N, C-alpha and C positions, 0 to 999 in steps of 0.2 A: 906418839903412839902409832900413828900411821907409818912412820918409818919402821918401828919394830915389827909390824905385821908384814911389811914389804920384805924386810930382811928375812923373816921366817919363811916366807914363801920361797925366797931365793935359795935358802939353805936346803930346804926339802928338795928342790930341783937338783941341786948339786949332788946329794946323797941318794939319788934315785936308784943307783946300782949297788948300794951298800946295805948296811944293817937297817938304816932308816927306811929304805925302800921296802924291806920285808915287812916291817911293822905296818907300813901304809897298805900293803896288799891285804894283810889280815884284817885291818879295819874296814877296807872296802868290801871284803867278802862278808864280814859280819853285817855291815850296813845294807848290803845288797839283799841278803836273805830277809833282813828285817823289813826293808821296803817292799819286797815281794809279798810278804805276809800282810802288810798294811793294805796294799792294793787289792789283794784277794778279799780281805775282810770288807773293804769298801764296796767292792763289786757285789758281794753277797748281800750287804746291807741295802744297796740300791735296788737289787732285784727283789728283795723282800718287800721294800716299800712300794715298788711298782705293783706287786701282786695284792698287797693288803690295803692299799690306799682307798679311801672312800670315793665313789663315782662323782664326776664333775657335774655341775648344774646343766640343765638343757641349754641355757643361753650363756655362751662364753663372752662375758662383758669385755674381754680384751680384744675381741675381733668383730663384735656386732653392737649395734645400738637399737634400742626399742623406739619405735615411732607409732603414734596413735593414728588410726584411720579416722579421717575427719572430712566433713563436707567442705567443698571448695570448687574452684574453677580451673580449667586447663585450656590454654590457647596460645597461639604464637602468631606474630606478624612481623613484617619488615616495613621500615619507613623509607620509601623511595620517591622519585619524582616521575611524573607523567608528562610527556610532551604532547600538546595539542596543536596540530598544524592543519590549516586549510590547504587543499590541493586544487587551486584554480586551473581552469582550462580556457583557452582562447575561444570566445564566443562570437566576436564580431570585430570588423575592421572599420576604421574611420575613412570617410571619403572627402571630408571637408579640408580646405586649404586656407590657412590664415592663423589668427591669434586666438587662443582660448580665452574667452572673456568671462565666462562663469563656469562653475562646476556644480551640477544639480544633485548629485548623489554622493553618499559615502559608502565605503566598502562594507558589504554585508546587507545593503538595502534590498528589500524585495520590490521589484519593479513590475509594471503591467503595461499593456498597450498604451502608447501615447506619452509615457513618462519622458520628461526631458532629462537627458543624461548630462549634457554640457552645451555650451554655445560657442560658436566660432564666428568672430566678427559680428557678434550679437545675434546670429541666426541659430535657432535651436536645432540640436541633433537629438532625435527622439528614438524610441525603440518600438518595434512591432513584431508580430508573430508570423514566421514564414521560413521556408527552406531556401529561397532564392535570395542571394545578396542584392542590394541595390546596385545597379550598373548603368542606368540610363535615366534621362528625364522622362517623366510620364505626363501626358497631356491628352486632351480630347481626341477620341478615335483610336488611341493605342489599344492593343490587345496583348494578352499574354498572362502567364501565371503570376508575374510580378504585379500586374494590375489587380488580379484577384486578391493578392496579399494586401495591397493598398486598400481595397474595398473592405476587407476584414478589419483593418486598423480603423478605418473611418466608422465602421459599424460599432467597434468596441468603444470609441470615444463619443458615440452618440450623435454623429452627424450624417450617417447614411443608413437608410432603411430599405434600400432596394436589394435585389438578389446579387449574390457574388457570382458574376458570370464572366469575369475577366475581360470586360469591354469598358473602356473609359468613356462612358456616355455622359449626357447632360446632367443626370442626377449625381454622378460621381464628381463631376466638375463643381457642382454647387456645394457638395459636401466638402471638397478640398478647400474651397474659398472660406467656408465657415470655420474650418479647422485652422487655416492660416490666420484668420482674424483673431481666433482665440489665442494663438501663439504670439500675437503682436506683429505679424508680417503683413505685407501688402498682399491682398487676395488676388493673385493673378491666375490661380487655378492650375499652376504647373508645379509638380513635385520633383525636386532635384534629387540626384542620387545621394548627396550628402545629408539629406533631411532625415533619413530613417536608417537605423541599423536593425536588420532582421535577425531574430534568433528562433530556433525551432519550437521552444516552449515558453509560455507565459501563463501566470506570473512565475518569476524565477528570482533567485538571489544572485546578485552580480557585484562586481567591483570594477573600477577603472584602474588601469595601470598608472599608478601615481608618478611613475618616473617619466611618463609621456604626457599625461593629461593633468595640467595644473594651470592656475590662472597665470596668463602671460606666456604659456608655452606656444611655440610655433609648430604648426602641423603642416605636413606636405601632402597628406592623403595616402592611404594605404597602410597606416600604422595599426597593428593589432592591439586596440586599446580596451576592448570590452572583455572582461574575464567572467566566466561562469563559475559558480561555486556549488559544491555538492551540498546535500542536506545537512551534513555535519562534518566537522574536522576529523582527521585520523588521530587516534590516541595510541601512543606507544610508551613503553617503559624501558629505557636503556638499562641493561643488566650485565653483570659479570657471569662467568660460567657457573659459579657456585649459586648465585641468585637465580639463574635460569633453572637449575636443577630443583629449586624449591618452588617453582611456579609452573606446574603442569597445566595443560589445557583445562579450562573451567575454574581456575583459581580466582577467587573473588578479590576485587580491588575497589577500595573506597577512595574517591578523588575529592579533594577539597576545592570547590569552585571559587572563582574570584570574589563572589558575594558571600562566601562562607557556607553555602549549602554543600551537602554531600551527594555526589553522583556515584551510583553503583555501576560497576563494570565487571567484566570477566575476561580472562585470557582466552583467546581463540586460536592463536598460533604463535610460533617463534620465527623471527625474521633475522637472517644473518646479514650483517653489515660489514663494510670494509674495515671498520675500526672496532668491531665488537658485535653485539647482538641486541635485539629489542624484542619485547613481548607485545604483540598486537592485541588491543582491547576492543571489545564491542559492548554495547549496552546489553543488560540482562533482558531476556524475553523479547529480543528483537527490537527494542526501542533504542533511540540514539543515546549515547553515553550522557550527553548534555541535555537530554530531554527537550523541553521547549525553551531552554535558556542558552542555546548555542550562540545567539547573537551577542552575548556578553563577552565572547572570546574575540580578540583582535583578529581580523581577517588576514592582515599582512604580518609576516613573521611567525614566530612560534610562541606558545604560552607554556610556561613551566609551572606545573601544578603539584602541590604536596599531596602524597598519596600513602595509603596504608594497604599493604598486600597481606591478605589473610592466609598465611601458610597452613595454620591449623585453626579451624573454627572453634570458638570458645564453647566448652562443654562443662556443665555443672554435674557434680556427683561426689562420690567418695574418693578422696585423693590420697595417694601414697607416693613416696619417692620412687622413681622408676627403678632404682637400684635394689628396691625390696623385692622386685619380681625375678623369678628364676623359671627354668623349664625342667621338667623331668625327662626321663628317657624316652617317653612317648611324644615329647614336644609340647606338652600341655603347660600353660602358664600357671604359676603357683606363688603363694607367699608362705613364709614360715612364722608361726606365732610365737609368743613368749615362752610357751611350753615346748617348743621344738616341733610342733605338729605342722605338716604342710597342708595348705588349704588351696584347692583349685579356684582360680579367678578368671574373669574375662576382662580384657583391656578395651575400654571404650574410646579413649583418646590419650595421646601422650605429647608433651611439649615441654621444653626447657627443664628436663630432668624430673618432671612430675607426670603421673598418670592417673586418669579416672578409671576405676575398676568396679566390677560387680562380683559378688560372691562372698564378701565379708560384711560384718556389721560395723556401723559407726562406733568408735570407741575401742575397737579391738587393737591390740598391740602386735606389731609385726617387726621382724628383724630386718635391719639394714646393715650391710657391711660397714664397719668403721672406716 
């Protein structure tokens, strides 16, 4: 049968210029007029249906979905890490020569006048308050500002009750001998330069350079061994460019402390680094980020602390998908209800595709594009 049809088509082609061709032309002309009439009729029918069709519903369910306005919460946050790093500064140098036999403090200790920092060849190295570094032996009849510093130290430890007049007198010598006996030394009344490291303020928080001062270390004198610590470490959050854009100044950050407590901080500035950027944090209301718990953070090295960055504070209220919101020609925000009416609303907060709004009642149905 397929062959017969093929052959028929071939015959028709061969007789295109003869009688068969004339019959074909007449058929085409008849069909053409018929087709034209059919097309015209269809067009009229479509036009009539367009004019007389019933109006569509206010909500076209093919393009929108109805969502109920309901109570809920909207908020957004990032989970990042905060770096806590102490920034020590050199506070004093060692003058003793010999072997470190004991270490009396650990990093982060608060020290006061007379605290023994370490011993060299079993002789204590203590700390005192003063601006002048130890540079000479002090004995009876010496005068100078460094003598006044020594008298202040002796007064602090309870062995001197006289005036601080920068003269190494008999009362000062007696006080030195008592102090030396308390430290387990022979009381010769002579204070050597290696006996005291003076710092400007006491009490203060300090650390020893553990790469220099440790049991068995050999000291030659002159090493910068005493490190002063600030009242709190610096807190920074390393971020990408996108994360930085979500953390403007005053963004709230909740830091999980090593003991599980939550420390509250805020972004105060952005700091550019060679390999990226960081957001600098301070405590809220001027308090340290770590409050009174800064001593739980290791002084040497850095601490990596889990943190939650609050990019949008959690707000409770009537919640709708943000896609339900539109603006009119005046720029006012609105929603469209199930009857097709537009209702002006106010946006209280938006995050993660949802918005808290005012201006509609709970339970209302609003349109959301499908």
